[in-house]
N, C-alpha and C positions, 0 to 999 in steps of 0.2 A: 496433568498433561505433561508429556515428555517432549520437551522442544529442543532444548540447548544440547548440542552433541559434545562429545568427550573433547574434541578440539578447542571448543571455545572455552571449556574449563581449564585445559591446559595453558591456553593463552592467558587467561586471567591470573592463574597461579604464577606464570612466568612474570607477568607484569608486576604482581605483589613482590616477588622476589627482588626484582630490579629496582623498585621504589625503596625497599628496605635497604639494599646495598647502597644506593645513592644517599640516603640519610645517614648510614654509617660512615661513609667517606666524607660527608660534610660535617660530621660530628654533631649532628642534631639529635636531640632527645626524641625518641620515637613515642609519640602520643597517641598512635592509632591503636584501635582494639585489634588484638590478635585473632585472626580468623583461622579456625581449625575445621577440617572437614569432618563431617559427622561419620561415625563407623559405619552406619547404613545410610544410603542415600535417601534424601527426603524428596516428595513430590513437590512440584512448584505450587505456590498459593495462587497463582494465575490460572484461571478456568479458560483462557483463550490464548491463542498464539499471537505474538506480535507481527504487525504487518510491515511489508516492504523491505525486509532483510534479505541478503544474499541466500541463495538457496542451500549452501552448505551450512548456514547457521542452523537450520532445523535438523533434528536427528532424522536418520533414514527411516527409522520405524515410524516416528510421529509424522514425517512428512507423507510417507506412503499411505497412512491412515486417513488423510485428508481426502475429500472428494475433488474431482477435477476443478470445480469452480472455486473451491476454498484455495486449492494450489496456485491457480491463476491470481486469486486476489491476494493471498497472504505473501506468497514468496516472489522475489525478483529472480526469475529463473533464467536471466540473461547474464548473471554475475555470480562470482564466488568471492569469499573473503579470506579464507584460511589456507596455509600452506598445507600440503599433504601430511606432513609431519609437524604438528604445531609446537613441538618441543624445540624445534630449530628457530623459532621466532625469538625475537629480542635477545639474541646473543651478543657478546662483545664485539665479535667480527660481523660486519654488516653482510648479511645474505645477499648474494648477487641480484636476486629478483626484487630487492626492496625498492628499487628506483624505477621500476616498471609503472606505467599507467594501469588504472583499474582494468581497461580493456586488454591491454597486452597480458596482465597477470591472469586474467580469465582464460584468454586464449591458450597460454601456456599450460594451465592446471585443470582445464575444464573436463577432460576426458577422465582423468583420475578422480577428481572431485564428486562427479556426477553419478559414477558407477552405482553406489548403493540407493540412489534416489530414482524413483520412478517418474520420469518426465514425458511419459506417453502423452499426457494432457497438452503438453506443449506442442507436440508434433501435430496431434489432431487439430488444435486451435489454428496452428499456422497452415495447415491443408486447408481449413474452412476459409481463412483470411485469402489464401491464393485463389480459391475457387470464386469467391465473391469479387475479387479484382479482376479475374478474367471475364466473369459474367458483365462486369461493369465496362469492361474495354470493348466487348461485343456490342454493348448498347451504344457506345460512343461511335463505333464504327458505322452505324446504321444512319448517321447524319441527322436530319431534322425531323425524322419520323418520330423519334421519342424525345421530345422536348420535356421541360420540367414537369408540365401539366398539360394534358390534353384540354380541348374545349369541353368536352363532357365532364372530366374531372373538375374543371373550374366551376361548371354550372352546378355540381353537387355541392360544392362548398361556397357558393356565392351568398346563401343566406346568413352564413357567419359573418361575412365581411360587410354586407350591405345592411346592417342593423339600422333601423331608424333611431335618431337620437331623441325621438319623442318618448321613448321609454323611460327616460329620466326626466321626471317632472321638474320644472323650474322651482316649484314651491319647496322642494326639498334641499335646494342648493343653499338658501340662506340659513344662517346659524340659528336664528329664532325659530324658524319652522322646523329645523332639525330637532331642536329641544322639544317642541310641541308634538311632533311625530315620533318621538323617541321610543314609543310602544312597539314600532316597527323595526328600528335599527340599533338602538342603543339601550343599555340599561343605565339609568340614572340613579345616582346615590347623592343624596344631599351633603354638601360639603360645608360643615360648620366653621372651618378655618377660613374659608374665602369670604364670608359675610362680615 
């Protein structure tokens, strides 16, 4: 499954380079395993996409192949994580937008980051929510006519709430009777350690 975009790979490579530079500056002996990119890209061993990550973490092709429900569940389609040019991340000079909050960062780069991703599921979902909110406000405007449950509806469900407690025989409450009547409720296994 193709999930992680090139931006994420670039960011990870930049992070590896910065860690290596820091180790050399501190004159540490590098004990990490050197990671080399394979000549041909390999598919992920994961058969499912990770959940809750910002929308630009998912490659556009992989994200657009998801169903609308999967898009809603898997991706956080209200935020983004990467700069449009990920190679500008982690430079010696601080990027001007590095101090922005997540919300401000998303507002600045949303249009550019979202272009390759199909977010029509989000628009349709928002319209459905708006319609249900508007319908709910109409119901509230009618006043006491639409209370939480009408008398007829309460009558329909009264048999659920007015169950007699006689259905539970008192003989099953005691521990001894529970064991005697275990054929109805429990599977008893003799315990040699307890005796």
